[in-house]
C-alpha positions, 0 to 999 in steps of 0.5 A, a space after each residue: 504525504 508519502 503515499 503518492 505515486 511511488 509504485 515502480 516496476 523495473 522489468 529490467 531489474 525484476 524489482 518492484 517498489 511498493 507504497 509504505 506509510 502510516 495508517 494516518 497517511 493511508 487513511 487521509 490520502 485514500 489512494 486507489 492502488 493499481 491492480 496487484 499493487 501492494 500497500 504496506 501500512 507501518 505499525 508500531 513495534 516493527 509490524 505491518 498490515 498489507 492490502 492489495 489493490 484491484 485498480 478500482 477500490 480506494 484504500 479505505 474500502 480495501 480488505 486487509 490481506 494481512 492484518 497484524 494490529 
């Protein structure tokens, strides 16, 4: 499943790479996002939902920061 450990912070380049996946994968894997790490949930029609981790709470229990669907 694609929701694995994909978060990378490249301090030299000033870039972050965030986890992006479908609702089904997020819910089944139910990862704990790092403190301040973004998790992007892909929806149909090019829309997305966004959650931000706290380093403790699993995905299914985090509140949405942005919810488009």
